[in-house]
matplotlib code that plots the C-alpha trace (Angstrom):
import matplotlib.pyplot as plt

x = [45.5, 44.5, 41.2, 41.4, 38.8, 35.8, 36.3, 37.4, 34.3, 33.5, 32.3, 33.4, 30.9, 32.0, 33.3, 32.5, 35.6, 36.8, 38.6, 41.8, 41.5, 41.2, 44.1, 46.3, 45.4, 45.9, 49.1, 47.9, 46.9, 43.4, 43.1, 43.8, 40.9, 38.6, 39.8, 39.0, 35.5, 34.7, 35.6, 38.3, 40.8, 44.6, 44.5, 46.4, 44.6, 46.8, 46.1, 42.4, 42.4, 44.2, 41.8, 38.7, 40.0, 40.8, 37.4, 35.7, 37.7, 36.8, 33.2, 33.8, 31.4, 32.1, 29.4, 27.4, 27.6, 31.3, 31.6, 29.5, 31.8, 34.9, 33.7, 31.1, 28.6, 26.2, 26.7, 22.9, 20.8, 17.1, 14.6, 11.2, 9.1, 5.5, 3.9, 2.7, 3.2, 3.4, 6.2, 8.1, 8.4, 9.0, 11.8, 13.4, 13.5, 15.2, 17.8, 18.4, 18.9, 21.4, 23.3, 23.5, 24.7, 27.4, 28.5, 28.8, 25.6, 22.5, 19.0, 16.2, 12.9, 9.8, 6.8, 4.2, 0.7, -1.2, -3.2, -1.1, -1.3, 2.3, 3.5, 7.1, 7.9, 6.9, 8.8, 12.0, 11.7, 11.4, 14.5, 16.5, 15.6, 17.2, 20.5, 20.8, 23.7, 21.5, 18.0, 16.6, 13.1, 12.1, 9.5, 7.1, 3.7, 2.9, 1.8, 2.2, 4.9, 7.0, 8.3, 11.4, 15.0, 17.3, 20.9, 22.0, 22.3, 19.0, 18.6, 15.3, 14.7, 12.2, 10.7, 11.7, 13.7, 11.1, 13.2, 15.0, 18.7, 22.0, 22.6, 19.7, 20.6, 18.1, 18.3, 15.8, 14.7, 14.5, 10.7, 10.3, 13.0, 11.5, 8.0, 9.3, 11.0, 7.7, 5.7, 8.3, 8.4, 4.7, 5.2, 8.1, 5.8, 3.6, 0.8, -0.4, -0.8, -0.7, -3.3, -2.2, -3.5, -1.8, -1.2, -2.7, -1.4, -0.5, 2.4, 5.5, 6.2, 2.9, 3.6, 7.0, 5.5, 2.8, 5.5, 7.5, 4.5, 3.7, 7.3, 7.4, 4.1, 5.2, 8.6, 6.8, 4.1, 1.3, -2.0, -2.3, -5.5, -7.3, -5.6, -7.4, -6.2, -6.0, -4.8, -2.0, -4.3, -5.3, -8.9, -8.4, -6.6, -9.6, -12.0, -9.9, -9.8, -13.5, -13.7, -11.0, -12.7, -15.8, -13.7, -11.8, -11.7, -9.6, -7.4, -4.6, -1.9, -1.9, 0.9, -0.1, 1.9, 2.5, 2.2, -0.7, -2.9, -1.6, -2.7, -6.1, -6.4, -5.6, -8.3, -10.9, -9.8, -10.1, -13.5, -14.6, -13.6, -10.4, -7.1, -3.8, -1.7, -3.6, -6.2, -4.5, -0.9, -0.1, 3.1, 3.4, 6.0, 8.1, 8.6, 7.1, 7.9, 4.5, 4.6, 6.5, 3.9, 0.5, -1.3, 0.2, 3.5, 3.7, 6.1, 7.2, 10.1, 12.3, 12.9, 16.7, 16.1, 19.6, 21.3, 19.2, 19.7, 23.5, 23.9, 21.7, 23.4, 26.8, 25.8, 24.4, 27.4, 29.7, 27.6, 27.8, 31.5, 32.8, 30.6, 32.9, 33.2, 31.5, 28.3, 28.5, 25.7, 23.5, 24.0, 21.3, 19.7, 19.8, 16.7, 15.8, 12.8, 11.7, 9.9, 7.5, 4.3, 1.8, 3.0, 3.0, 2.5, -1.1, -3.3, -3.6, 0.2, 1.0, 1.6, -1.1, -0.2, 1.2, 2.2]
y = [43.5, 47.2, 48.2, 49.5, 51.8, 52.9, 56.6, 57.4, 59.2, 62.8, 64.4, 61.3, 59.0, 55.4, 53.7, 50.0, 47.9, 46.6, 43.4, 45.5, 46.4, 42.7, 41.8, 44.5, 43.5, 39.8, 40.3, 38.7, 39.7, 40.8, 37.8, 35.5, 37.2, 36.5, 32.9, 32.4, 33.9, 31.9, 28.7, 27.8, 25.0, 25.3, 28.0, 27.0, 26.7, 29.4, 31.9, 31.1, 31.6, 35.0, 36.2, 35.2, 36.8, 40.0, 40.1, 39.5, 42.3, 44.7, 43.6, 42.8, 40.7, 40.1, 41.7, 39.0, 40.9, 41.2, 37.5, 36.7, 38.8, 37.1, 33.5, 33.6, 32.2, 33.7, 30.8, 30.5, 27.4, 27.6, 25.2, 24.4, 22.9, 22.0, 24.6, 22.3, 22.0, 18.2, 16.8, 15.0, 17.7, 20.4, 18.3, 17.6, 21.3, 22.0, 19.3, 20.9, 24.3, 22.9, 21.0, 24.0, 26.3, 23.7, 23.7, 27.5, 28.3, 30.4, 29.2, 30.9, 28.9, 29.1, 27.2, 25.7, 24.7, 21.6, 22.7, 25.8, 26.5, 27.8, 24.7, 23.6, 25.1, 28.6, 28.2, 27.2, 30.1, 32.5, 31.1, 31.2, 34.9, 35.4, 34.0, 30.8, 28.4, 25.3, 24.2, 21.5, 20.2, 18.6, 15.8, 17.3, 15.9, 14.6, 17.6, 15.7, 16.6, 19.6, 21.5, 23.4, 23.3, 24.2, 25.2, 25.1, 21.8, 20.5, 18.0, 16.2, 14.6, 11.9, 11.9, 11.1, 13.7, 16.3, 18.6, 18.2, 19.0, 17.3, 18.5, 16.9, 14.8, 12.4, 11.1, 9.0, 9.6, 5.9, 5.7, 2.4, 0.7, 2.1, 0.9, -2.5, -2.7, -1.7, -4.4, -7.1, -6.4, -7.3, -10.4, -11.5, -11.3, -13.9, -11.9, -13.6, -10.3, -6.5, -4.0, -0.5, 3.0, 4.9, 8.6, 10.5, 9.0, 12.3, 12.3, 10.4, 9.8, 8.0, 5.9, 4.9, 3.7, 1.8, 0.2, -0.9, -2.4, -4.4, -5.5, -6.9, -8.9, -10.1, -11.3, -13.3, -14.7, -13.0, -11.7, -7.9, -6.6, -3.7, -0.3, 2.4, 5.9, 8.7, 12.3, 12.2, 13.5, 11.8, 12.3, 10.2, 7.5, 7.5, 7.1, 4.2, 2.6, 2.5, 0.8, -1.7, -2.4, -3.5, -6.4, -7.0, -10.8, -10.3, -7.5, -8.3, -5.8, -2.4, -0.3, 3.4, 5.7, 8.3, 8.5, 10.9, 8.4, 5.6, 7.6, 8.2, 4.5, 3.5, 5.8, 4.2, 0.7, 1.5, 3.0, -0.2, -2.3, -3.6, -3.6, -2.5, -4.6, -7.5, -7.6, -5.4, -4.4, -0.9, 0.5, 4.2, 6.1, 9.2, 8.9, 12.2, 13.4, 12.5, 8.9, 7.8, 9.2, 8.0, 5.0, 2.6, 4.1, 3.7, 1.4, 3.4, 3.9, 6.9, 9.1, 10.0, 13.6, 14.9, 12.0, 12.5, 16.2, 15.9, 13.4, 15.2, 18.6, 16.9, 15.8, 19.2, 21.2, 18.9, 19.5, 23.3, 23.5, 20.7, 20.9, 18.8, 16.0, 12.7, 12.6, 10.4, 8.0, 8.8, 6.9, 4.7, 6.3, 4.3, 2.2, 2.5, 0.7, 2.0, -0.8, 0.2, -1.2, -1.0, -4.3, -7.9, -11.4, -12.2, -13.4, -17.0, -17.5, -16.3, -18.8, -18.9, -18.1, -21.2, -22.9]
z = [-1.5, -1.8, -3.4, -6.9, -8.5, -6.4, -6.6, -10.2, -11.5, -11.8, -8.5, -6.6, -8.4, -7.8, -11.0, -11.5, -11.4, -14.8, -15.9, -16.2, -12.6, -11.6, -13.8, -12.2, -8.7, -9.4, -11.3, -14.5, -18.0, -18.8, -21.1, -18.2, -16.3, -19.2, -19.3, -15.6, -15.9, -19.0, -17.2, -19.7, -19.0, -18.7, -16.0, -12.9, -9.6, -8.1, -10.9, -10.8, -7.0, -7.3, -10.0, -8.1, -4.8, -6.6, -8.3, -4.9, -3.2, -6.0, -6.3, -9.9, -12.0, -15.6, -17.8, -19.6, -22.9, -22.6, -21.8, -24.8, -27.0, -25.6, -25.8, -28.6, -26.1, -23.6, -21.1, -20.8, -21.3, -22.1, -20.6, -22.0, -19.1, -18.7, -16.4, -13.6, -9.9, -10.1, -8.0, -10.8, -13.4, -10.7, -9.1, -12.4, -13.2, -9.9, -10.7, -14.1, -12.5, -10.0, -12.7, -15.0, -12.2, -11.3, -14.9, -14.9, -16.9, -16.1, -17.0, -18.8, -18.3, -20.5, -19.2, -21.6, -20.7, -21.9, -24.9, -25.5, -29.3, -29.3, -27.5, -27.4, -30.8, -29.6, -26.4, -28.2, -30.6, -27.7, -26.1, -29.3, -29.6, -26.2, -27.5, -25.5, -26.2, -25.9, -25.0, -22.7, -23.4, -20.2, -20.2, -22.8, -23.7, -27.2, -29.4, -32.6, -35.1, -34.2, -37.2, -36.1, -37.2, -34.2, -34.8, -31.1, -29.3, -27.8, -25.0, -24.9, -21.5, -21.1, -24.7, -28.2, -30.1, -31.2, -33.4, -36.7, -36.6, -36.2, -32.7, -30.8, -27.7, -26.2, -22.6, -20.8, -17.2, -16.4, -16.1, -17.9, -15.8, -12.6, -13.6, -14.4, -11.0, -9.2, -11.1, -10.6, -6.8, -6.7, -8.8, -6.7, -3.6, -5.2, -6.9, -10.0, -11.9, -11.3, -12.2, -13.4, -12.9, -15.7, -16.2, -19.1, -22.3, -23.9, -21.5, -22.7, -19.0, -18.6, -21.7, -20.4, -17.1, -18.9, -21.1, -18.1, -16.4, -19.6, -20.1, -16.5, -16.9, -20.4, -19.1, -16.4, -18.8, -16.8, -17.8, -18.5, -16.9, -18.5, -17.7, -15.8, -16.9, -14.4, -14.6, -12.0, -9.2, -6.0, -7.0, -10.2, -8.1, -5.8, -8.7, -10.1, -6.7, -6.5, -9.8, -8.8, -5.4, -7.2, -8.7, -5.5, -5.9, -9.0, -7.7, -5.2, -6.4, -8.1, -9.5, -9.8, -12.2, -9.4, -5.7, -5.6, -7.5, -5.3, -2.2, -3.7, -4.5, -0.9, 0.4, -2.0, -1.1, 2.6, 2.2, 0.4, 3.5, 1.9, 3.8, 2.3, 2.1, 3.6, 0.7, -1.9, -2.2, -3.7, -5.2, -6.3, -8.3, -7.5, -3.7, -2.9, 0.7, 2.1, 0.9, 4.0, 6.3, 4.8, 6.2, 5.4, 4.4, 0.6, -1.2, -4.3, -6.7, -6.3, -9.4, -9.7, -10.6, -9.8, -11.5, -14.7, -14.7, -14.2, -16.9, -19.4, -18.7, -19.2, -22.6, -23.5, -22.3, -24.2, -27.4, -26.7, -25.9, -28.2, -31.3, -33.4, -30.8, -31.2, -29.1, -25.9, -24.9, -22.0, -18.8, -17.5, -14.4, -11.2, -10.1, -6.5, -5.0, -1.6, 0.1, 2.9, 4.4, 1.5, -0.1, 1.1, -0.3, -1.3, 1.6, 0.4, 0.2, 3.8, 6.5, 9.2, 12.8, 14.6, 11.3]

ax = plt.figure().add_subplot(projection="3d")
ax.plot(x, y, z, "-o")
ax.set_aspect("equal")
plt.show()
């Protein structure tokens, strides 16, 4: 293929290639070029390949404004995320970005802060002003009633629907099922009950993990010990561990709502002269990268960030591109328990050496 354009301006000024140049080089119509760049179906793979090769040779990128005029959409999705460096929310945001890119959409992200007076509603308003085709509200905290009617489709991940409007899609992140699996692992090892270090209860994510812990104990007819609430930090897990160590005779197993608190808990138990898992078994939540390298390596449940993001974006893109179609149900995320060395049967139930 020969290069088209490049030197058409006055005084030799380079001219940016246009869709008509791509069409001429690829031997197709300008409408076909638009269809390829808008990701429309019913374009043969051979034609799609020729158009993309021509565009690459010319250095052509479809102007986003022109694309919006051609399709009626900007092919952008807005994301409202909680401004935090915590592993779970940050990893879910990365998964959303990857899934959106694979679906042919760009992201605009607005972070909110806990206690922000504008909150989620203000962030969504900001995104709507930028002309996004849909919005993802990713694991928000409870701000009370949110008064906002949204015309574009909204995907709410990991929380109840927070907006009025007929085009809201709700998808869970599987936290309750994961928490239940973590608790049941300890019960199946022979522990009579499981204590819980919860996350801050303004977070829907913390509530879901608390609900999963309670559901597992209730299903097995076990006592529900008092809940200790942390703030997701290792320091709060350490403080909770000191309190639990004072009642060590009654504590043989603990499920912490995230790995950071579990690691702080293990440090406090060790400082109190208790061995993990010989005296107390510990399970975390998230499977952060360092969890396999602490002492002892931490048993935890792995959050399926990519699977959750892909399924949620699938539902949102369907709502954007097929507004009259019946909504599809969300898929239950996979549950993966990662068993390492921080859990074992309670000391009294283990066989003695030589038995």
